[in-house]
N, CA, C, O and the ligand as a Tripos MOL2 file, in Angstrom:
@<TRIPOS>MOLECULE
protein
  309   307    78     0     0
PROTEIN
NO_CHARGES

@<TRIPOS>ATOM
      1 N         112.5220   74.6170   46.8130 N.3       1 MET1
      2 CA        113.3990   75.5510   46.1020 C.3       1 MET1
      3 C         112.7330   76.0090   44.8080 C.2       1 MET1
      4 O         112.1290   75.2210   44.0800 O.2       1 MET1
      5 N         112.8610   77.2800   44.5530 N.am      2 ILE2
      6 CA        112.2490   77.8540   43.3500 C.3       2 ILE2
      7 C         113.2190   77.7070   42.1820 C.2       2 ILE2
      8 O         114.3910   78.0680   42.2930 O.2       2 ILE2
      9 N         112.7430   77.1920   41.0930 N.am      3 THR3
     10 CA        113.6010   77.0760   39.9040 C.3       3 THR3
     11 C         113.2760   78.2150   38.9430 C.2       3 THR3
     12 O         112.1140   78.4780   38.6320 O.2       3 THR3
     13 N         114.3070   78.8680   38.4930 N.am      4 LEU4
     14 CA        114.1430   79.9880   37.5740 C.3       4 LEU4
     15 C         114.5990   79.5650   36.1860 C.2       4 LEU4
     16 O         115.6780   78.9940   36.0280 O.2       4 LEU4
     17 N         113.7850   79.8440   35.1920 N.am      5 ASP5
     18 CA        114.2590   79.6120   33.8300 C.3       5 ASP5
     19 C         115.0410   80.8450   33.3760 C.2       5 ASP5
     20 O         115.0060   81.8860   34.0310 O.2       5 ASP5
     21 N         115.7230   80.7220   32.2870 N.am      6 LEU6
     22 CA        116.6340   81.7650   31.8220 C.3       6 LEU6
     23 C         115.9290   83.1090   31.6030 C.2       6 LEU6
     24 O         116.4590   84.1710   31.9310 O.2       6 LEU6
     25 N         114.7300   83.0300   31.0450 N.am      7 GLU7
     26 CA        113.9870   84.2560   30.7540 C.3       7 GLU7
     27 C         113.6490   85.0260   32.0280 C.2       7 GLU7
     28 O         113.8390   86.2400   32.1060 O.2       7 GLU7
     29 N         113.1470   84.2990   33.0220 N.am      8 THR8
     30 CA        112.7960   84.9090   34.2940 C.3       8 THR8
     31 C         114.0360   85.4840   34.9680 C.2       8 THR8
     32 O         114.0080   86.5680   35.5510 O.2       8 THR8
     33 N         115.1260   84.7210   34.8690 N.am      9 PHE9
     34 CA        116.3710   85.1540   35.4780 C.3       9 PHE9
     35 C         116.8690   86.4580   34.8500 C.2       9 PHE9
     36 O         117.2790   87.3810   35.5540 O.2       9 PHE9
     37 N         116.8270   86.5190   33.5110 N.am     10 LEU10
     38 CA        117.2580   87.7260   32.8130 C.3      10 LEU10
     39 C         116.3640   88.9150   33.1600 C.2      10 LEU10
     40 O         116.8320   90.0310   33.3870 O.2      10 LEU10
     41 N         115.0720   88.6370   33.1930 N.am     11 LEU11
     42 CA        114.1030   89.6810   33.5360 C.3      11 LEU11
     43 C         114.3800   90.2150   34.9360 C.2      11 LEU11
     44 O         114.2970   91.4170   35.1890 O.2      11 LEU11
     45 N         114.7060   89.3070   35.8250 N.am     12 LEU12
     46 CA        115.0090   89.6670   37.2090 C.3      12 LEU12
     47 C         116.2720   90.5460   37.2530 C.2      12 LEU12
     48 O         116.3180   91.5530   37.9600 O.2      12 LEU12
     49 N         117.2960   90.1410   36.4770 N.am     13 CYS13
     50 CA        118.5480   90.9010   36.4180 C.3      13 CYS13
     51 C         118.2990   92.3160   35.9090 C.2      13 CYS13
     52 O         118.8090   93.2890   36.4630 O.2      13 CYS13
     53 N         117.5100   92.4120   34.8500 N.am     14 ILE14
     54 CA        117.2100   93.7160   34.2560 C.3      14 ILE14
     55 C         116.4270   94.5770   35.2540 C.2      14 ILE14
     56 O         116.6950   95.7670   35.4200 O.2      14 ILE14
     57 N         115.4640   93.9450   35.9040 N.am     15 SER15
     58 CA        114.6500   94.6700   36.8830 C.3      15 SER15
     59 C         115.5020   95.2100   38.0100 C.2      15 SER15
     60 O         115.3550   96.3630   38.4180 O.2      15 SER15
     61 N         116.3990   94.3680   38.5140 N.am     16 VAL16
     62 CA        117.2710   94.7910   39.6100 C.3      16 VAL16
     63 C         118.1940   95.9140   39.1390 C.2      16 VAL16
     64 O         118.4050   96.9000   39.8450 O.2      16 VAL16
     65 N         118.7410   95.7440   37.9310 N.am     17 GLY17
     66 CA        119.6200   96.7690   37.3630 C.3      17 GLY17
     67 C         118.9080   98.0970   37.2250 C.2      17 GLY17
     68 O         119.4420   99.1410   37.5970 O.2      17 GLY17
     69 N         117.7030   98.0520   36.6890 N.am     18 LEU18
     70 CA        116.9030   99.2710   36.5170 C.3      18 LEU18
     71 C         116.5690   99.9080   37.8590 C.2      18 LEU18
     72 O         116.6050  101.1290   38.0150 O.2      18 LEU18
     73 N         116.2450   99.0600   38.8160 N.am     19 ALA19
     74 CA        115.8980   99.5610   40.1450 C.3      19 ALA19
     75 C         117.0920  100.2790   40.7650 C.2      19 ALA19
     76 O         116.9380  101.3210   41.4020 O.2      19 ALA19
     77 N         118.2860   99.7120   40.5740 N.am     20 VAL20
     78 CA        119.4980  100.3350   41.1110 C.3      20 VAL20
     79 C         119.7460  101.6800   40.4360 C.2      20 VAL20
     80 O         120.0520  102.6730   41.0970 O.2      20 VAL20
     81 N         119.6100  101.6980   39.1070 N.am     21 ILE21
     82 CA        119.8200  102.9450   38.3560 C.3      21 ILE21
     83 C         118.8050  104.0090   38.7790 C.2      21 ILE21
     84 O         119.1570  105.1640   39.0180 O.2      21 ILE21
     85 N         117.5400  103.5960   38.8660 N.am     22 MET22
     86 CA        116.4980  104.5320   39.2760 C.3      22 MET22
     87 C         116.7460  105.0350   40.6970 C.2      22 MET22
     88 O         116.5480  106.2110   41.0020 O.2      22 MET22
     89 N         117.1800  104.1260   41.5440 N.am     23 GLY23
     90 CA        117.4770  104.4830   42.9360 C.3      23 GLY23
     91 C         118.5860  105.5160   43.0130 C.2      23 GLY23
     92 O         118.4690  106.5060   43.7340 O.2      23 GLY23
     93 N         119.6660  105.2870   42.2680 N.am     24 LEU24
     94 CA        120.8000  106.2120   42.2400 C.3      24 LEU24
     95 C         120.3890  107.5520   41.6510 C.2      24 LEU24
     96 O         120.7550  108.6150   42.1520 O.2      24 LEU24
     97 N         119.6250  107.4710   40.5800 N.am     25 TRP25
     98 CA        119.1490  108.6690   39.9020 C.3      25 TRP25
     99 C         118.3430  109.5300   40.8800 C.2      25 TRP25
    100 O         118.5610  110.7340   41.0210 O.2      25 TRP25
    101 N         117.3980  108.8500   41.5490 N.am     26 TYR26
    102 CA        116.5510  109.5170   42.5200 C.3      26 TYR26
    103 C         117.3840  110.1430   43.6350 C.2      26 TYR26
    104 O         117.1570  111.2800   44.0480 O.2      26 TYR26
    105 N         118.3640  109.3540   44.1110 N.am     27 PHE27
    106 CA        119.2210  109.8120   45.2050 C.3      27 PHE27
    107 C         119.9960  111.0640   44.8070 C.2      27 PHE27
    108 O         120.0350  112.0420   45.5530 O.2      27 PHE27
    109 N         120.6210  111.0260   43.6110 N.am     28 TYR28
    110 CA        121.4260  112.1630   43.1750 C.3      28 TYR28
    111 C         120.5630  113.3760   42.8500 C.2      28 TYR28
    112 O         120.9640  114.5170   43.0780 O.2      28 TYR28
    113 N         119.3800  113.1140   42.3160 N.am     29 ASP29
    114 CA        118.4420  114.1750   42.0070 C.3      29 ASP29
    115 C         118.0300  114.8980   43.2780 C.2      29 ASP29
    116 O         117.9910  116.1270   43.3340 O.2      29 ASP29
    117 N         117.7230  114.0980   44.3020 N.am     30 ARG30
    118 CA        117.3320  114.6520   45.5880 C.3      30 ARG30
    119 C         118.4680  115.4780   46.1820 C.2      30 ARG30
    120 O         118.2620  116.5710   46.7090 O.2      30 ARG30
    121 N         119.6880  114.9120   46.0770 N.am     31 ARG31
    122 CA        120.8530  115.5620   46.6690 C.3      31 ARG31
    123 C         121.1310  116.8970   45.9760 C.2      31 ARG31
    124 O         121.4300  117.9010   46.6220 O.2      31 ARG31
    125 N         121.0260  116.8820   44.6550 N.am     32 GLU32
    126 CA        121.2530  118.0780   43.8440 C.3      32 GLU32
    127 C         120.2480  119.1690   44.2300 C.2      32 GLU32
    128 O         120.6040  120.3310   44.4270 O.2      32 GLU32
    129 N         118.9950  118.7570   44.3280 N.am     33 LYS33
    130 CA        117.9280  119.6880   44.6730 C.3      33 LYS33
    131 C         118.1600  120.2770   46.0600 C.2      33 LYS33
    132 O         117.9610  121.4670   46.3020 O.2      33 LYS33
    133 N         118.5860  119.3970   46.9560 N.am     34 HIS34
    134 CA        118.8200  119.8150   48.3280 C.3      34 HIS34
    135 C         119.9360  120.8590   48.3840 C.2      34 HIS34
    136 O         119.8130  121.8690   49.0770 O.2      34 HIS34
    137 N         121.0360  120.6070   47.6450 N.am     35 LEU35
    138 CA        122.1650  121.5350   47.6090 C.3      35 LEU35
    139 C         121.7390  122.8670   47.0090 C.2      35 LEU35
    140 O         122.1060  123.9370   47.4930 O.2      35 LEU35
    141 N         120.9570  122.7710   45.9470 N.am     36 TYR36
    142 CA        120.4770  123.9630   45.2730 C.3      36 TYR36
    143 C         119.5760  124.7800   46.1890 C.2      36 TYR36
    144 O         119.6770  126.0050   46.2570 O.2      36 TYR36
    145 N         118.6900  124.0740   46.8940 N.am     37 GLU37
    146 CA        117.7820  124.7320   47.8250 C.3      37 GLU37
    147 C         118.5490  125.4400   48.9280 C.2      37 GLU37
    148 O         118.2180  126.5620   49.3100 O.2      37 GLU37
    149 N         119.5760  124.7740   49.4330 N.am     38 ALA38
    150 CA        120.3890  125.3370   50.5070 C.3      38 ALA38
    151 C         121.0560  126.6220   50.0450 C.2      38 ALA38
    152 O         121.1330  127.6030   50.7840 O.2      38 ALA38
    153 N         121.5350  126.5950   48.8110 N.am     39 GLU39
    154 CA        122.1990  127.7520   48.2290 C.3      39 GLU39
    155 C         121.1960  128.8950   48.0460 C.2      39 GLU39
    156 O         121.4700  130.0550   48.3560 O.2      39 GLU39
    157 N         120.0510  128.5250   47.5400 N.am     40 ARG40
    158 CA        119.0360  129.5060   47.2050 C.3      40 ARG40
    159 C         118.3920  130.1220   48.4420 C.2      40 ARG40
    160 O         118.0590  131.3070   48.4660 O.2      40 ARG40
    161 N         118.2250  129.2900   49.4700 N.am     41 SER41
    162 CA        117.5310  129.7750   50.6570 C.3      41 SER41
    163 C         118.4490  130.5770   51.5750 C.2      41 SER41
    164 O         118.0190  131.0760   52.6150 O.2      41 SER41
    165 N         119.7150  130.6970   51.1820 N.am     42 GLN42
    166 CA        120.6420  131.4570   52.0010 C.3      42 GLN42
    167 C         120.2470  132.9320   51.9890 C.2      42 GLN42
    168 O         120.0620  133.5420   50.9360 O.2      42 GLN42
    169 N         120.1260  133.4750   53.1820 N.am     43 GLY43
    170 CA        119.7240  134.8650   53.2760 C.3      43 GLY43
    171 C         120.8980  135.8090   53.0650 C.2      43 GLY43
    172 O         121.9890  135.5770   53.5860 O.2      43 GLY43
    173 N         120.6800  136.8560   52.3140 N.am     44 VAL44
    174 CA        121.7050  137.8820   52.1170 C.3      44 VAL44
    175 C         121.2540  139.1330   52.8680 C.2      44 VAL44
    176 O         120.1270  139.6050   52.7190 O.2      44 VAL44
    177 N         122.1540  139.6380   53.6590 N.am     45 PHE45
    178 CA        121.8350  140.8150   54.4580 C.3      45 PHE45
    179 C         122.8200  141.9340   54.1750 C.2      45 PHE45
    180 O         123.9910  141.7050   53.8730 O.2      45 PHE45
    181 N         122.3180  143.1260   54.2810 N.am     46 HIS46
    182 CA        123.1780  144.3020   54.1330 C.3      46 HIS46
    183 C         122.9630  145.1700   55.3620 C.2      46 HIS46
    184 O         121.8520  145.6150   55.6490 O.2      46 HIS46
    185 N         124.0500  145.3980   56.0750 N.am     47 CYS47
    186 CA        123.9460  146.1820   57.3030 C.3      47 CYS47
    187 C         123.7940  147.6610   56.9620 C.2      47 CYS47
    188 O         124.6230  148.2370   56.2570 O.2      47 CYS47
    189 N         122.7240  148.2650   57.4720 N.am     48 VAL48
    190 CA        122.4930  149.6790   57.1930 C.3      48 VAL48
    191 C         123.3380  150.5670   58.1060 C.2      48 VAL48
    192 O         123.4690  151.7690   57.8720 O.2      48 VAL48
    193 N         123.8990  149.9740   59.1290 N.am     49 LYS49
    194 CA        124.6860  150.7570   60.0760 C.3      49 LYS49
    195 C         126.1540  150.8650   59.6350 C.2      49 LYS49
    196 O         126.7220  151.9560   59.5950 O.2      49 LYS49
    197 N         126.7700  149.6800   59.2940 N.am     50 CYS50
    198 CA        128.1860  149.7110   58.9310 C.3      50 CYS50
    199 C         128.4350  149.3520   57.4690 C.2      50 CYS50
    200 O         129.5680  149.4500   56.9980 O.2      50 CYS50
    201 N         127.4070  148.9430   56.7510 N.am     51 GLY51
    202 CA        127.5560  148.6830   55.3190 C.3      51 GLY51
    203 C         128.0740  147.3100   54.9670 C.2      51 GLY51
    204 O         128.3710  147.0550   53.8000 O.2      51 GLY51
    205 N         128.1970  146.4080   55.9400 N.am     52 LYS52
    206 CA        128.7250  145.0750   55.6650 C.3      52 LYS52
    207 C         127.6760  144.1770   55.0100 C.2      52 LYS52
    208 O         126.5010  144.1930   55.3770 O.2      52 LYS52
    209 N         128.1310  143.3950   54.0310 N.am     53 LEU53
    210 CA        127.2760  142.3870   53.4070 C.3      53 LEU53
    211 C         127.5770  141.0450   54.0350 C.2      53 LEU53
    212 O         128.7420  140.6680   54.1600 O.2      53 LEU53
    213 N         126.5570  140.3240   54.4280 N.am     54 TYR54
    214 CA        126.7790  139.0070   55.0160 C.3      54 TYR54
    215 C         125.6050  138.0890   54.7100 C.2      54 TYR54
    216 O         124.5220  138.5380   54.3350 O.2      54 TYR54
    217 N         125.8440  136.8020   54.8770 N.am     55 THR55
    218 CA        124.7990  135.8130   54.5980 C.3      55 THR55
    219 C         124.6000  134.9210   55.8150 C.2      55 THR55
    220 O         125.4750  134.8060   56.6730 O.2      55 THR55
    221 N         123.4550  134.3080   55.8660 N.am     56 ASN56
    222 CA        123.2550  133.2400   56.8520 C.3      56 ASN56
    223 C         122.3420  132.1920   56.2650 C.2      56 ASN56
    224 O         121.6320  132.4470   55.2920 O.2      56 ASN56
    225 N         122.3590  131.0180   56.8510 N.am     57 LYS57
    226 CA        121.5920  129.8990   56.3040 C.3      57 LYS57
    227 C         120.2320  129.7650   56.9610 C.2      57 LYS57
    228 O         119.4580  128.8700   56.6210 O.2      57 LYS57
    229 N         119.9450  130.6320   57.8840 N.am     58 LYS58
    230 CA        118.6570  130.5780   58.5610 C.3      58 LYS58
    231 C         117.5770  131.1640   57.6520 C.2      58 LYS58
    232 O         117.8520  132.0100   56.8010 O.2      58 LYS58
    233 N         116.3850  130.7110   57.8430 N.am     59 LEU59
    234 CA        115.3050  131.1640   56.9590 C.3      59 LEU59
    235 C         114.4940  132.2970   57.5520 C.2      59 LEU59
    236 O         113.3770  132.5690   57.1100 O.2      59 LEU59
    237 N         115.0450  132.9470   58.5330 N.am     60 LYS60
    238 CA        114.2700  134.0440   59.1200 C.3      60 LYS60
    239 C         114.5400  135.3520   58.3740 C.2      60 LYS60
    240 O         115.5300  135.4770   57.6520 O.2      60 LYS60
    241 N         113.6680  136.2960   58.5570 N.am     61 GLY61
    242 CA        113.7300  137.5420   57.8100 C.3      61 GLY61
    243 C         114.7180  138.5530   58.3290 C.2      61 GLY61
    244 O         115.0680  139.4970   57.6200 O.2      61 GLY61
    245 N         115.1790  138.3750   59.5590 N.am     62 THR62
    246 CA        116.1140  139.3410   60.1210 C.3      62 THR62
    247 C         117.3120  138.6120   60.7250 C.2      62 THR62
    248 O         117.2020  137.4590   61.1440 O.2      62 THR62
    249 N         118.4470  139.2890   60.7660 N.am     63 ASP63
    250 CA        119.6370  138.7170   61.3850 C.3      63 ASP63
    251 C         120.5490  139.8380   61.8600 C.2      63 ASP63
    252 O         120.5780  140.9280   61.2900 O.2      63 ASP63
    253 N         121.2910  139.5410   62.9190 N.am     64 ASN64
    254 CA        122.2030  140.5440   63.4540 C.3      64 ASN64
    255 C         123.4930  140.5980   62.6500 C.2      64 ASN64
    256 O         124.0120  139.5660   62.2270 O.2      64 ASN64
    257 N         124.0010  141.7880   62.4440 N.am     65 CYS65
    258 CA        125.2550  141.9920   61.7310 C.3      65 CYS65
    259 C         126.4030  141.3920   62.5390 C.2      65 CYS65
    260 O         126.5110  141.6470   63.7380 O.2      65 CYS65
    261 N         127.2700  140.5890   61.8910 N.am     66 PRO66
    262 CA        128.3840  139.9890   62.6280 C.3      66 PRO66
    263 C         129.4390  141.0130   63.0460 C.2      66 PRO66
    264 O         130.2330  140.7520   63.9490 O.2      66 PRO66
    265 N         129.4490  142.1630   62.4020 N.am     67 ALA67
    266 CA        130.4500  143.1840   62.7130 C.3      67 ALA67
    267 C         130.0060  144.1180   63.8380 C.2      67 ALA67
    268 O         130.7680  144.3950   64.7640 O.2      67 ALA67
    269 N         128.7590  144.6020   63.7480 N.am     68 CYS68
    270 CA        128.3300  145.5820   64.7520 C.3      68 CYS68
    271 C         127.1010  145.1470   65.5370 C.2      68 CYS68
    272 O         126.7270  145.8010   66.5100 O.2      68 CYS68
    273 N         126.4710  144.0530   65.1270 N.am     69 GLY69
    274 CA        125.3390  143.5340   65.8810 C.3      69 GLY69
    275 C         124.0080  144.2050   65.5930 C.2      69 GLY69
    276 O         123.0140  143.9370   66.2670 O.2      69 GLY69
    277 N         123.9870  145.0600   64.6130 N.am     70 PHE70
    278 CA        122.7480  145.7530   64.2480 C.3      70 PHE70
    279 C         121.7860  144.7740   63.5730 C.2      70 PHE70
    280 O         122.1970  143.9750   62.7310 O.2      70 PHE70
    281 N         120.5170  144.8380   63.9410 N.am     71 LEU71
    282 CA        119.5280  143.9190   63.3720 C.3      71 LEU71
    283 C         119.0670  144.4240   62.0090 C.2      71 LEU71
    284 O         118.4630  145.4900   61.8910 O.2      71 LEU71
    285 N         119.3670  143.6290   60.9820 N.am     72 ASN72
    286 CA        118.9980  144.0120   59.6150 C.3      72 ASN72
    287 C         117.9790  143.0570   59.0450 C.2      72 ASN72
    288 O         117.9050  141.8990   59.4570 O.2      72 ASN72
    289 N         117.1930  143.5340   58.1010 N.am     73 SER73
    290 CA        116.2590  142.6390   57.4320 C.3      73 SER73
    291 C         116.9010  142.1050   56.1550 C.2      73 SER73
    292 O         117.7990  142.7220   55.5820 O.2      73 SER73
    293 N         116.4230  140.9590   55.7350 N.am     74 ARG74
    294 CA        116.9680  140.2520   54.5950 C.3      74 ARG74
    295 C         116.7430  141.0190   53.2850 C.2      74 ARG74
    296 O         115.6990  141.6400   53.0830 O.2      74 ARG74
    297 N         117.7390  140.9600   52.4080 N.am     75 LEU75
    298 CA        117.6070  141.5880   51.1030 C.3      75 LEU75
    299 C         116.7340  140.7190   50.2110 C.2      75 LEU75
    300 O         116.8470  139.4930   50.2060 O.2      75 LEU75
    301 N         115.8680  141.3720   49.4630 N.am     76 LYS76
    302 CA        115.0340  140.6190   48.5270 C.3      76 LYS76
    303 C         115.3730  141.0290   47.1150 C.2      76 LYS76
    304 O         115.4880  142.2150   46.8080 O.2      76 LYS76
    305 N         115.5340  140.0380   46.2590 N.am     77 PHE77
    306 CA        115.9140  140.3320   44.8750 C.3      77 PHE77
    307 C         114.7140  140.1910   43.9350 C.2      77 PHE77
    308 O         114.8460  140.4010   42.7300 O.2      77 PHE77
    309 ZN        126.9670  146.1880   60.7760 Zn       78 ZN78
@<TRIPOS>BOND
     1     1     2 1
     2     2     3 1
     3     3     4 2
     4     3     5 am
     5     5     6 1
     6     6     7 1
     7     7     8 2
     8     7     9 am
     9     9    10 1
    10    10    11 1
    11    11    12 2
    12    11    13 am
    13    13    14 1
    14    14    15 1
    15    15    16 2
    16    15    17 am
    17    17    18 1
    18    18    19 1
    19    19    20 2
    20    19    21 am
    21    21    22 1
    22    22    23 1
    23    23    24 2
    24    23    25 am
    25    25    26 1
    26    26    27 1
    27    27    28 2
    28    27    29 am
    29    29    30 1
    30    30    31 1
    31    31    32 2
    32    31    33 am
    33    33    34 1
    34    34    35 1
    35    35    36 2
    36    35    37 am
    37    37    38 1
    38    38    39 1
    39    39    40 2
    40    39    41 am
    41    41    42 1
    42    42    43 1
    43    43    44 2
    44    43    45 am
    45    45    46 1
    46    46    47 1
    47    47    48 2
    48    47    49 am
    49    49    50 1
    50    50    51 1
    51    51    52 2
    52    51    53 am
    53    53    54 1
    54    54    55 1
    55    55    56 2
    56    55    57 am
    57    57    58 1
    58    58    59 1
    59    59    60 2
    60    59    61 am
    61    61    62 1
    62    62    63 1
    63    63    64 2
    64    63    65 am
    65    65    66 1
    66    66    67 1
    67    67    68 2
    68    67    69 am
    69    69    70 1
    70    70    71 1
    71    71    72 2
    72    71    73 am
    73    73    74 1
    74    74    75 1
    75    75    76 2
    76    75    77 am
    77    77    78 1
    78    78    79 1
    79    79    80 2
    80    79    81 am
    81    81    82 1
    82    82    83 1
    83    83    84 2
    84    83    85 am
    85    85    86 1
    86    86    87 1
    87    87    88 2
    88    87    89 am
    89    89    90 1
    90    90    91 1
    91    91    92 2
    92    91    93 am
    93    93    94 1
    94    94    95 1
    95    95    96 2
    96    95    97 am
    97    97    98 1
    98    98    99 1
    99    99   100 2
   100    99   101 am
   101   101   102 1
   102   102   103 1
   103   103   104 2
   104   103   105 am
   105   105   106 1
   106   106   107 1
   107   107   108 2
   108   107   109 am
   109   109   110 1
   110   110   111 1
   111   111   112 2
   112   111   113 am
   113   113   114 1
   114   114   115 1
   115   115   116 2
   116   115   117 am
   117   117   118 1
   118   118   119 1
   119   119   120 2
   120   119   121 am
   121   121   122 1
   122   122   123 1
   123   123   124 2
   124   123   125 am
   125   125   126 1
   126   126   127 1
   127   127   128 2
   128   127   129 am
   129   129   130 1
   130   130   131 1
   131   131   132 2
   132   131   133 am
   133   133   134 1
   134   134   135 1
   135   135   136 2
   136   135   137 am
   137   137   138 1
   138   138   139 1
   139   139   140 2
   140   139   141 am
   141   141   142 1
   142   142   143 1
   143   143   144 2
   144   143   145 am
   145   145   146 1
   146   146   147 1
   147   147   148 2
   148   147   149 am
   149   149   150 1
   150   150   151 1
   151   151   152 2
   152   151   153 am
   153   153   154 1
   154   154   155 1
   155   155   156 2
   156   155   157 am
   157   157   158 1
   158   158   159 1
   159   159   160 2
   160   159   161 am
   161   161   162 1
   162   162   163 1
   163   163   164 2
   164   163   165 am
   165   165   166 1
   166   166   167 1
   167   167   168 2
   168   167   169 am
   169   169   170 1
   170   170   171 1
   171   171   172 2
   172   171   173 am
   173   173   174 1
   174   174   175 1
   175   175   176 2
   176   175   177 am
   177   177   178 1
   178   178   179 1
   179   179   180 2
   180   179   181 am
   181   181   182 1
   182   182   183 1
   183   183   184 2
   184   183   185 am
   185   185   186 1
   186   186   187 1
   187   187   188 2
   188   187   189 am
   189   189   190 1
   190   190   191 1
   191   191   192 2
   192   191   193 am
   193   193   194 1
   194   194   195 1
   195   195   196 2
   196   195   197 am
   197   197   198 1
   198   198   199 1
   199   199   200 2
   200   199   201 am
   201   201   202 1
   202   202   203 1
   203   203   204 2
   204   203   205 am
   205   205   206 1
   206   206   207 1
   207   207   208 2
   208   207   209 am
   209   209   210 1
   210   210   211 1
   211   211   212 2
   212   211   213 am
   213   213   214 1
   214   214   215 1
   215   215   216 2
   216   215   217 am
   217   217   218 1
   218   218   219 1
   219   219   220 2
   220   219   221 am
   221   221   222 1
   222   222   223 1
   223   223   224 2
   224   223   225 am
   225   225   226 1
   226   226   227 1
   227   227   228 2
   228   227   229 am
   229   229   230 1
   230   230   231 1
   231   231   232 2
   232   231   233 am
   233   233   234 1
   234   234   235 1
   235   235   236 2
   236   235   237 am
   237   237   238 1
   238   238   239 1
   239   239   240 2
   240   239   241 am
   241   241   242 1
   242   242   243 1
   243   243   244 2
   244   243   245 am
   245   245   246 1
   246   246   247 1
   247   247   248 2
   248   247   249 am
   249   249   250 1
   250   250   251 1
   251   251   252 2
   252   251   253 am
   253   253   254 1
   254   254   255 1
   255   255   256 2
   256   255   257 am
   257   257   258 1
   258   258   259 1
   259   259   260 2
   260   259   261 am
   261   261   262 1
   262   262   263 1
   263   263   264 2
   264   263   265 am
   265   265   266 1
   266   266   267 1
   267   267   268 2
   268   267   269 am
   269   269   270 1
   270   270   271 1
   271   271   272 2
   272   271   273 am
   273   273   274 1
   274   274   275 1
   275   275   276 2
   276   275   277 am
   277   277   278 1
   278   278   279 1
   279   279   280 2
   280   279   281 am
   281   281   282 1
   282   282   283 1
   283   283   284 2
   284   283   285 am
   285   285   286 1
   286   286   287 1
   287   287   288 2
   288   287   289 am
   289   289   290 1
   290   290   291 1
   291   291   292 2
   292   291   293 am
   293   293   294 1
   294   294   295 1
   295   295   296 2
   296   295   297 am
   297   297   298 1
   298   298   299 1
   299   299   300 2
   300   299   301 am
   301   301   302 1
   302   302   303 1
   303   303   304 2
   304   303   305 am
   305   305   306 1
   306   306   307 1
   307   307   308 2
@<TRIPOS>SUBSTRUCTURE
     1 MET1         2 RESIDUE 1 A MET
     2 ILE2         6 RESIDUE 1 A ILE
     3 THR3        10 RESIDUE 1 A THR
     4 LEU4        14 RESIDUE 1 A LEU
     5 ASP5        18 RESIDUE 1 A ASP
     6 LEU6        22 RESIDUE 1 A LEU
     7 GLU7        26 RESIDUE 1 A GLU
     8 THR8        30 RESIDUE 1 A THR
     9 PHE9        34 RESIDUE 1 A PHE
    10 LEU10       38 RESIDUE 1 A LEU
    11 LEU11       42 RESIDUE 1 A LEU
    12 LEU12       46 RESIDUE 1 A LEU
    13 CYS13       50 RESIDUE 1 A CYS
    14 ILE14       54 RESIDUE 1 A ILE
    15 SER15       58 RESIDUE 1 A SER
    16 VAL16       62 RESIDUE 1 A VAL
    17 GLY17       66 RESIDUE 1 A GLY
    18 LEU18       70 RESIDUE 1 A LEU
    19 ALA19       74 RESIDUE 1 A ALA
    20 VAL20       78 RESIDUE 1 A VAL
    21 ILE21       82 RESIDUE 1 A ILE
    22 MET22       86 RESIDUE 1 A MET
    23 GLY23       90 RESIDUE 1 A GLY
    24 LEU24       94 RESIDUE 1 A LEU
    25 TRP25       98 RESIDUE 1 A TRP
    26 TYR26      102 RESIDUE 1 A TYR
    27 PHE27      106 RESIDUE 1 A PHE
    28 TYR28      110 RESIDUE 1 A TYR
    29 ASP29      114 RESIDUE 1 A ASP
    30 ARG30      118 RESIDUE 1 A ARG
    31 ARG31      122 RESIDUE 1 A ARG
    32 GLU32      126 RESIDUE 1 A GLU
    33 LYS33      130 RESIDUE 1 A LYS
    34 HIS34      134 RESIDUE 1 A HIS
    35 LEU35      138 RESIDUE 1 A LEU
    36 TYR36      142 RESIDUE 1 A TYR
    37 GLU37      146 RESIDUE 1 A GLU
    38 ALA38      150 RESIDUE 1 A ALA
    39 GLU39      154 RESIDUE 1 A GLU
    40 ARG40      158 RESIDUE 1 A ARG
    41 SER41      162 RESIDUE 1 A SER
    42 GLN42      166 RESIDUE 1 A GLN
    43 GLY43      170 RESIDUE 1 A GLY
    44 VAL44      174 RESIDUE 1 A VAL
    45 PHE45      178 RESIDUE 1 A PHE
    46 HIS46      182 RESIDUE 1 A HIS
    47 CYS47      186 RESIDUE 1 A CYS
    48 VAL48      190 RESIDUE 1 A VAL
    49 LYS49      194 RESIDUE 1 A LYS
    50 CYS50      198 RESIDUE 1 A CYS
    51 GLY51      202 RESIDUE 1 A GLY
    52 LYS52      206 RESIDUE 1 A LYS
    53 LEU53      210 RESIDUE 1 A LEU
    54 TYR54      214 RESIDUE 1 A TYR
    55 THR55      218 RESIDUE 1 A THR
    56 ASN56      222 RESIDUE 1 A ASN
    57 LYS57      226 RESIDUE 1 A LYS
    58 LYS58      230 RESIDUE 1 A LYS
    59 LEU59      234 RESIDUE 1 A LEU
    60 LYS60      238 RESIDUE 1 A LYS
    61 GLY61      242 RESIDUE 1 A GLY
    62 THR62      246 RESIDUE 1 A THR
    63 ASP63      250 RESIDUE 1 A ASP
    64 ASN64      254 RESIDUE 1 A ASN
    65 CYS65      258 RESIDUE 1 A CYS
    66 PRO66      262 RESIDUE 1 A PRO
    67 ALA67      266 RESIDUE 1 A ALA
    68 CYS68      270 RESIDUE 1 A CYS
    69 GLY69      274 RESIDUE 1 A GLY
    70 PHE70      278 RESIDUE 1 A PHE
    71 LEU71      282 RESIDUE 1 A LEU
    72 ASN72      286 RESIDUE 1 A ASN
    73 SER73      290 RESIDUE 1 A SER
    74 ARG74      294 RESIDUE 1 A ARG
    75 LEU75      298 RESIDUE 1 A LEU
    76 LYS76      302 RESIDUE 1 A LYS
    77 PHE77      306 RESIDUE 1 A PHE
    78 ZN78       309 GROUP 0 **** ****
């Protein structure tokens, strides 16, 4: 059995605490970035045939209009 003195034990507690905080921080940071990326990568399309504005989450450059089915290219800002 390994015997821990108080100093080692405290150091271990602090290390574990820091690791948990860093882990959570990393997790939330990743999640935030992911949500932001999803929002940002959303394509905005404007139908030249019927004038409808629509979005999709696909990363391709063209998409069919949900109203009339006309193939439109993505708007670039
Ligand atoms: Zn349309």
